[in-house]
PDB file of N, CA, C and O in Angstrom:
ATOM      1  N   MET A   1       0.854  -1.166   0.000  1.00  0.00           N
ATOM      2  CA  MET A   1       0.000   0.000   0.000  1.00  0.00           C
ATOM      3  C   MET A   1       0.906   1.238   0.000  1.00  0.00           C
ATOM      4  O   MET A   1       1.840   1.330   0.797  1.00  0.00           O
ATOM      5  N   THR A   2       0.629   2.168  -0.881  1.00  0.00           N
ATOM      6  CA  THR A   2       1.433   3.379  -0.956  1.00  0.00           C
ATOM      7  C   THR A   2       0.844   4.469  -0.081  1.00  0.00           C
ATOM      8  O   THR A   2      -0.242   4.325   0.480  1.00  0.00           O
ATOM      9  N   GLY A   3       1.583   5.560   0.024  1.00  0.00           N
ATOM     10  CA  GLY A   3       1.133   6.670   0.849  1.00  0.00           C
ATOM     11  C   GLY A   3      -0.165   7.288   0.357  1.00  0.00           C
ATOM     12  O   GLY A   3      -1.026   7.656   1.156  1.00  0.00           O
ATOM     13  N   LEU A   4      -0.308   7.404  -0.982  1.00  0.00           N
ATOM     14  CA  LEU A   4      -1.522   7.997  -1.529  1.00  0.00           C
ATOM     15  C   LEU A   4      -2.746   7.141  -1.223  1.00  0.00           C
ATOM     16  O   LEU A   4      -3.813   7.674  -0.919  1.00  0.00           O
ATOM     17  N   ASN A   5      -2.603   5.840  -1.299  1.00  0.00           N
ATOM     18  CA  ASN A   5      -3.722   4.951  -0.957  1.00  0.00           C
ATOM     19  C   ASN A   5      -4.160   5.182   0.481  1.00  0.00           C
ATOM     20  O   ASN A   5      -5.351   5.287   0.776  1.00  0.00           O
ATOM     21  N   THR A   6      -3.184   5.257   1.364  1.00  0.00           N
ATOM     22  CA  THR A   6      -3.480   5.463   2.779  1.00  0.00           C
ATOM     23  C   THR A   6      -4.178   6.802   3.001  1.00  0.00           C
ATOM     24  O   THR A   6      -5.160   6.886   3.738  1.00  0.00           O
ATOM     25  N   ILE A   7      -3.665   7.840   2.361  1.00  0.00           N
ATOM     26  CA  ILE A   7      -4.266   9.171   2.508  1.00  0.00           C
ATOM     27  C   ILE A   7      -5.706   9.172   2.013  1.00  0.00           C
ATOM     28  O   ILE A   7      -6.585   9.725   2.674  1.00  0.00           O
ATOM     29  N   LEU A   8      -5.958   8.559   0.859  1.00  0.00           N
ATOM     30  CA  LEU A   8      -7.312   8.531   0.309  1.00  0.00           C
ATOM     31  C   LEU A   8      -8.279   7.796   1.231  1.00  0.00           C
ATOM     32  O   LEU A   8      -9.402   8.250   1.451  1.00  0.00           O
ATOM     33  N   ILE A   9      -7.845   6.670   1.765  1.00  0.00           N
ATOM     34  CA  ILE A   9      -8.729   5.889   2.632  1.00  0.00           C
ATOM     35  C   ILE A   9      -8.981   6.612   3.954  1.00  0.00           C
ATOM     36  O   ILE A   9     -10.112   6.652   4.438  1.00  0.00           O
ATOM     37  N   VAL A  10      -7.923   7.183   4.537  1.00  0.00           N
ATOM     38  CA  VAL A  10      -8.088   7.912   5.791  1.00  0.00           C
ATOM     39  C   VAL A  10      -8.982   9.134   5.581  1.00  0.00           C
ATOM     40  O   VAL A  10      -9.850   9.416   6.407  1.00  0.00           O
ATOM     41  N   LEU A  11      -8.775   9.856   4.487  1.00  0.00           N
ATOM     42  CA  LEU A  11      -9.611  11.015   4.183  1.00  0.00           C
ATOM     43  C   LEU A  11     -11.068  10.602   3.984  1.00  0.00           C
ATOM     44  O   LEU A  11     -11.978  11.286   4.451  1.00  0.00           O
ATOM     45  N   GLY A  12     -11.288   9.480   3.289  1.00  0.00           N
ATOM     46  CA  GLY A  12     -12.645   8.983   3.090  1.00  0.00           C
ATOM     47  C   GLY A  12     -13.330   8.638   4.396  1.00  0.00           C
ATOM     48  O   GLY A  12     -14.507   8.943   4.590  1.00  0.00           O
ATOM     49  N   LEU A  13     -12.590   8.000   5.296  1.00  0.00           N
ATOM     50  CA  LEU A  13     -13.169   7.657   6.600  1.00  0.00           C
ATOM     51  C   LEU A  13     -13.416   8.901   7.451  1.00  0.00           C
ATOM     52  O   LEU A  13     -14.404   8.975   8.181  1.00  0.00           O
ATOM     53  N   PHE A  14     -12.509   9.878   7.354  1.00  0.00           N
ATOM     54  CA  PHE A  14     -12.693  11.142   8.072  1.00  0.00           C
ATOM     55  C   PHE A  14     -13.951  11.849   7.582  1.00  0.00           C
ATOM     56  O   PHE A  14     -14.737  12.349   8.387  1.00  0.00           O
ATOM     57  N   LEU A  15     -14.144  11.893   6.271  1.00  0.00           N
ATOM     58  CA  LEU A  15     -15.337  12.528   5.714  1.00  0.00           C
ATOM     59  C   LEU A  15     -16.604  11.757   6.080  1.00  0.00           C
ATOM     60  O   LEU A  15     -17.655  12.356   6.307  1.00  0.00           O
ATOM     61  N   ALA A  16     -16.502  10.421   6.136  1.00  0.00           N
ATOM     62  CA  ALA A  16     -17.656   9.622   6.550  1.00  0.00           C
ATOM     63  C   ALA A  16     -18.047   9.953   7.988  1.00  0.00           C
ATOM     64  O   ALA A  16     -19.233  10.005   8.314  1.00  0.00           O
ATOM     65  N   GLY A  17     -17.052  10.175   8.849  1.00  0.00           N
ATOM     66  CA  GLY A  17     -17.337  10.604  10.215  1.00  0.00           C
ATOM     67  C   GLY A  17     -17.996  11.973  10.244  1.00  0.00           C
ATOM     68  O   GLY A  17     -18.860  12.244  11.078  1.00  0.00           O
ATOM     69  N   GLY A  18     -17.575  12.837   9.319  1.00  0.00           N
ATOM     70  CA  GLY A  18     -18.192  14.157   9.203  1.00  0.00           C
ATOM     71  C   GLY A  18     -19.647  14.060   8.794  1.00  0.00           C
ATOM     72  O   GLY A  18     -20.493  14.804   9.290  1.00  0.00           O
ATOM     73  N   VAL A  19     -19.935  13.137   7.886  1.00  0.00           N
ATOM     74  CA  VAL A  19     -21.322  12.926   7.458  1.00  0.00           C
ATOM     75  C   VAL A  19     -22.171  12.523   8.666  1.00  0.00           C
ATOM     76  O   VAL A  19     -23.258  13.062   8.875  1.00  0.00           O
ATOM     77  N   TYR A  20     -21.678  11.593   9.442  1.00  0.00           N
ATOM     78  CA  TYR A  20     -22.414  11.139  10.624  1.00  0.00           C
ATOM     79  C   TYR A  20     -22.626  12.294  11.600  1.00  0.00           C
ATOM     80  O   TYR A  20     -23.728  12.501  12.108  1.00  0.00           O
ATOM     81  N   SER A  21     -21.557  13.038  11.850  1.00  0.00           N
ATOM     82  CA  SER A  21     -21.640  14.147  12.790  1.00  0.00           C
ATOM     83  C   SER A  21     -22.604  15.228  12.308  1.00  0.00           C
ATOM     84  O   SER A  21     -23.419  15.729  13.083  1.00  0.00           O
ATOM     85  N   PHE A  22     -22.510  15.587  11.025  1.00  0.00           N
ATOM     86  CA  PHE A  22     -23.390  16.619  10.489  1.00  0.00           C
ATOM     87  C   PHE A  22     -24.845  16.164  10.494  1.00  0.00           C
ATOM     88  O   PHE A  22     -25.744  16.959  10.767  1.00  0.00           O
ATOM     89  N   ALA A  23     -25.080  14.894  10.196  1.00  0.00           N
ATOM     90  CA  ALA A  23     -26.450  14.376  10.208  1.00  0.00           C
ATOM     91  C   ALA A  23     -27.005  14.395  11.629  1.00  0.00           C
ATOM     92  O   ALA A  23     -28.180  14.694  11.840  1.00  0.00           O
ATOM     93  N   LYS A  24     -26.151  14.073  12.600  1.00  0.00           N
ATOM     94  CA  LYS A  24     -26.580  14.059  13.992  1.00  0.00           C
ATOM     95  C   LYS A  24     -26.909  15.473  14.480  1.00  0.00           C
ATOM     96  O   LYS A  24     -27.792  15.651  15.319  1.00  0.00           O
ATOM     97  N   GLN A  25     -26.189  16.487  13.949  1.00  0.00           N
ATOM     98  CA  GLN A  25     -26.424  17.878  14.333  1.00  0.00           C
ATOM     99  C   GLN A  25     -27.527  18.534  13.510  1.00  0.00           C
ATOM    100  O   GLN A  25     -27.844  19.708  13.702  1.00  0.00           O
ATOM    101  N   LYS A  26     -28.106  17.766  12.596  1.00  0.00           N
ATOM    102  CA  LYS A  26     -29.180  18.248  11.724  1.00  0.00           C
ATOM    103  C   LYS A  26     -28.747  19.451  10.876  1.00  0.00           C
ATOM    104  O   LYS A  26     -29.456  20.454  10.779  1.00  0.00           O
ATOM    105  N   GLN A  27     -27.567  19.321  10.268  1.00  0.00           N
ATOM    106  CA  GLN A  27     -27.050  20.337   9.355  1.00  0.00           C
ATOM    107  C   GLN A  27     -27.830  20.273   8.037  1.00  0.00           C
ATOM    108  O   GLN A  27     -28.595  19.331   7.827  1.00  0.00           O
ATOM    109  N   PRO A  28     -27.652  21.255   7.146  1.00  0.00           N
ATOM    110  CA  PRO A  28     -28.366  21.234   5.862  1.00  0.00           C
ATOM    111  C   PRO A  28     -28.064  19.974   5.054  1.00  0.00           C
ATOM    112  O   PRO A  28     -26.938  19.476   5.052  1.00  0.00           O
ATOM    113  N   THR A  29     -29.072  19.479   4.381  1.00  0.00           N
ATOM    114  CA  THR A  29     -28.954  18.236   3.625  1.00  0.00           C
ATOM    115  C   THR A  29     -27.900  18.331   2.529  1.00  0.00           C
ATOM    116  O   THR A  29     -27.207  17.352   2.255  1.00  0.00           O
ATOM    117  N   GLY A  30     -27.770  19.491   1.901  1.00  0.00           N
ATOM    118  CA  GLY A  30     -26.786  19.657   0.826  1.00  0.00           C
ATOM    119  C   GLY A  30     -25.369  19.406   1.299  1.00  0.00           C
ATOM    120  O   GLY A  30     -24.573  18.800   0.583  1.00  0.00           O
ATOM    121  N   VAL A  31     -25.045  19.865   2.496  1.00  0.00           N
ATOM    122  CA  VAL A  31     -23.712  19.656   3.055  1.00  0.00           C
ATOM    123  C   VAL A  31     -23.481  18.175   3.330  1.00  0.00           C
ATOM    124  O   VAL A  31     -22.402  17.649   3.056  1.00  0.00           O
ATOM    125  N   ILE A  32     -24.475  17.520   3.861  1.00  0.00           N
ATOM    126  CA  ILE A  32     -24.358  16.090   4.176  1.00  0.00           C
ATOM    127  C   ILE A  32     -24.172  15.279   2.902  1.00  0.00           C
ATOM    128  O   ILE A  32     -23.343  14.369   2.860  1.00  0.00           O
ATOM    129  N   VAL A  33     -24.940  15.604   1.859  1.00  0.00           N
ATOM    130  CA  VAL A  33     -24.825  14.882   0.589  1.00  0.00           C
ATOM    131  C   VAL A  33     -23.451  15.112  -0.034  1.00  0.00           C
ATOM    132  O   VAL A  33     -22.833  14.172  -0.534  1.00  0.00           O
ATOM    133  N   LEU A  34     -22.972  16.348  -0.007  1.00  0.00           N
ATOM    134  CA  LEU A  34     -21.663  16.663  -0.574  1.00  0.00           C
ATOM    135  C   LEU A  34     -20.552  15.917   0.157  1.00  0.00           C
ATOM    136  O   LEU A  34     -19.662  15.356  -0.482  1.00  0.00           O
ATOM    137  N   LEU A  35     -20.593  15.904   1.479  1.00  0.00           N
ATOM    138  CA  LEU A  35     -19.593  15.164   2.241  1.00  0.00           C
ATOM    139  C   LEU A  35     -19.683  13.664   1.967  1.00  0.00           C
ATOM    140  O   LEU A  35     -18.660  12.985   1.886  1.00  0.00           O
ATOM    141  N   GLY A  36     -20.894  13.151   1.826  1.00  0.00           N
ATOM    142  CA  GLY A  36     -21.069  11.730   1.533  1.00  0.00           C
ATOM    143  C   GLY A  36     -20.487  11.351   0.186  1.00  0.00           C
ATOM    144  O   GLY A  36     -19.841  10.312   0.054  1.00  0.00           O
ATOM    145  N   ILE A  37     -20.713  12.187  -0.813  1.00  0.00           N
ATOM    146  CA  ILE A  37     -20.164  11.921  -2.151  1.00  0.00           C
ATOM    147  C   ILE A  37     -18.639  11.971  -2.113  1.00  0.00           C
ATOM    148  O   ILE A  37     -17.973  11.099  -2.672  1.00  0.00           O
ATOM    149  N   CYS A  38     -18.087  12.987  -1.455  1.00  0.00           N
ATOM    150  CA  CYS A  38     -16.626  13.101  -1.355  1.00  0.00           C
ATOM    151  C   CYS A  38     -16.032  11.907  -0.623  1.00  0.00           C
ATOM    152  O   CYS A  38     -14.989  11.384  -1.016  1.00  0.00           O
ATOM    153  N   SER A  39     -16.694  11.483   0.434  1.00  0.00           N
ATOM    154  CA  SER A  39     -16.227  10.326   1.196  1.00  0.00           C
ATOM    155  C   SER A  39     -16.220   9.071   0.338  1.00  0.00           C
ATOM    156  O   SER A  39     -15.240   8.325   0.323  1.00  0.00           O
ATOM    157  N   ALA A  40     -17.315   8.841  -0.376  1.00  0.00           N
ATOM    158  CA  ALA A  40     -17.409   7.649  -1.226  1.00  0.00           C
ATOM    159  C   ALA A  40     -16.360   7.673  -2.331  1.00  0.00           C
ATOM    160  O   ALA A  40     -15.771   6.637  -2.639  1.00  0.00           O
ATOM    161  N   LEU A  41     -16.116   8.826  -2.928  1.00  0.00           N
ATOM    162  CA  LEU A  41     -15.118   8.921  -3.993  1.00  0.00           C
ATOM    163  C   LEU A  41     -13.706   8.672  -3.476  1.00  0.00           C
ATOM    164  O   LEU A  41     -12.913   8.000  -4.136  1.00  0.00           O
ATOM    165  N   CYS A  42     -13.390   9.208  -2.306  1.00  0.00           N
ATOM    166  CA  CYS A  42     -12.057   8.978  -1.734  1.00  0.00           C
ATOM    167  C   CYS A  42     -11.852   7.503  -1.396  1.00  0.00           C
ATOM    168  O   CYS A  42     -10.801   6.934  -1.692  1.00  0.00           O
ATOM    169  N   LEU A  43     -12.850   6.895  -0.781  1.00  0.00           N
ATOM    170  CA  LEU A  43     -12.733   5.476  -0.449  1.00  0.00           C
ATOM    171  C   LEU A  43     -12.634   4.615  -1.702  1.00  0.00           C
ATOM    172  O   LEU A  43     -11.839   3.677  -1.751  1.00  0.00           O
ATOM    173  N   LEU A  44     -13.436   4.928  -2.712  1.00  0.00           N
ATOM    174  CA  LEU A  44     -13.402   4.170  -3.954  1.00  0.00           C
ATOM    175  C   LEU A  44     -12.052   4.306  -4.643  1.00  0.00           C
ATOM    176  O   LEU A  44     -11.499   3.318  -5.126  1.00  0.00           O
ATOM    177  N   ALA A  45     -11.518   5.525  -4.692  1.00  0.00           N
ATOM    178  CA  ALA A  45     -10.215   5.742  -5.327  1.00  0.00           C
ATOM    179  C   ALA A  45      -9.120   4.984  -4.586  1.00  0.00           C
ATOM    180  O   ALA A  45      -8.251   4.383  -5.218  1.00  0.00           O
ATOM    181  N   GLY A  46      -9.149   5.005  -3.261  1.00  0.00           N
ATOM    182  CA  GLY A  46      -8.150   4.274  -2.488  1.00  0.00           C
ATOM    183  C   GLY A  46      -8.230   2.777  -2.716  1.00  0.00           C
ATOM    184  O   GLY A  46      -7.202   2.114  -2.852  1.00  0.00           O
ATOM    185  N   ILE A  47      -9.436   2.242  -2.759  1.00  0.00           N
ATOM    186  CA  ILE A  47      -9.611   0.798  -2.981  1.00  0.00           C
ATOM    187  C   ILE A  47      -9.195   0.409  -4.394  1.00  0.00           C
ATOM    188  O   ILE A  47      -8.547  -0.619  -4.590  1.00  0.00           O
ATOM    189  N   LEU A  48      -9.561   1.223  -5.377  1.00  0.00           N
ATOM    190  CA  LEU A  48      -9.161   0.921  -6.751  1.00  0.00           C
ATOM    191  C   LEU A  48      -7.646   0.960  -6.914  1.00  0.00           C
ATOM    192  O   LEU A  48      -7.086   0.157  -7.660  1.00  0.00           O
ATOM    193  N   ARG A  49      -6.979   1.878  -6.230  1.00  0.00           N
ATOM    194  CA  ARG A  49      -5.523   1.935  -6.304  1.00  0.00           C
ATOM    195  C   ARG A  49      -4.897   0.719  -5.633  1.00  0.00           C
ATOM    196  O   ARG A  49      -3.885   0.207  -6.111  1.00  0.00           O
ATOM    197  N   ILE A  50      -5.479   0.253  -4.542  1.00  0.00           N
ATOM    198  CA  ILE A  50      -4.941  -0.941  -3.871  1.00  0.00           C
ATOM    199  C   ILE A  50      -5.073  -2.155  -4.783  1.00  0.00           C
ATOM    200  O   ILE A  50      -4.158  -2.975  -4.867  1.00  0.00           O
ATOM    201  N   GLN A  51      -6.204  -2.269  -5.465  1.00  0.00           N
ATOM    202  CA  GLN A  51      -6.446  -3.398  -6.351  1.00  0.00           C
ATOM    203  C   GLN A  51      -5.640  -3.299  -7.646  1.00  0.00           C
ATOM    204  O   GLN A  51      -5.575  -4.267  -8.404  1.00  0.00           O
ATOM    205  N   GLY A  52      -5.028  -2.148  -7.910  1.00  0.00           N
ATOM    206  CA  GLY A  52      -4.240  -1.981  -9.114  1.00  0.00           C
ATOM    207  C   GLY A  52      -5.067  -1.665 -10.343  1.00  0.00           C
ATOM    208  O   GLY A  52      -4.569  -1.769 -11.464  1.00  0.00           O
ATOM    209  N   LEU A  53      -6.320  -1.282 -10.154  1.00  0.00           N
ATOM    210  CA  LEU A  53      -7.189  -0.982 -11.290  1.00  0.00           C
ATOM    211  C   LEU A  53      -7.066   0.462 -11.749  1.00  0.00           C
ATOM    212  O   LEU A  53      -7.519   0.815 -12.837  1.00  0.00           O
ATOM    213  N   TRP A  54      -6.448   1.300 -10.913  1.00  0.00           N
ATOM    214  CA  TRP A  54      -6.285   2.702 -11.262  1.00  0.00           C
ATOM    215  C   TRP A  54      -4.915   3.147 -10.779  1.00  0.00           C
ATOM    216  O   TRP A  54      -4.609   3.048  -9.591  1.00  0.00           O
ATOM    217  N   GLU A  55      -4.100   3.631 -11.687  1.00  0.00           N
ATOM    218  CA  GLU A  55      -2.736   4.021 -11.314  1.00  0.00           C
ATOM    219  C   GLU A  55      -2.537   5.485 -11.404  1.00  0.00           C
ATOM    220  O   GLU A  55      -1.445   5.978 -11.124  1.00  0.00           O
TER     221      GLU A  55
END
């Protein structure tokens, strides 16, 4: 696993925690959706890089 993979996965998990926190605080839905999309993209990119499907 390279440094970029680790950063992407950690960032994705951090953003996922933000989604949970913002939803719990009843923040605007647009912010929650945006954080959720960013989280999913970071996690997906990290996983694809680990699998060697995206370089």
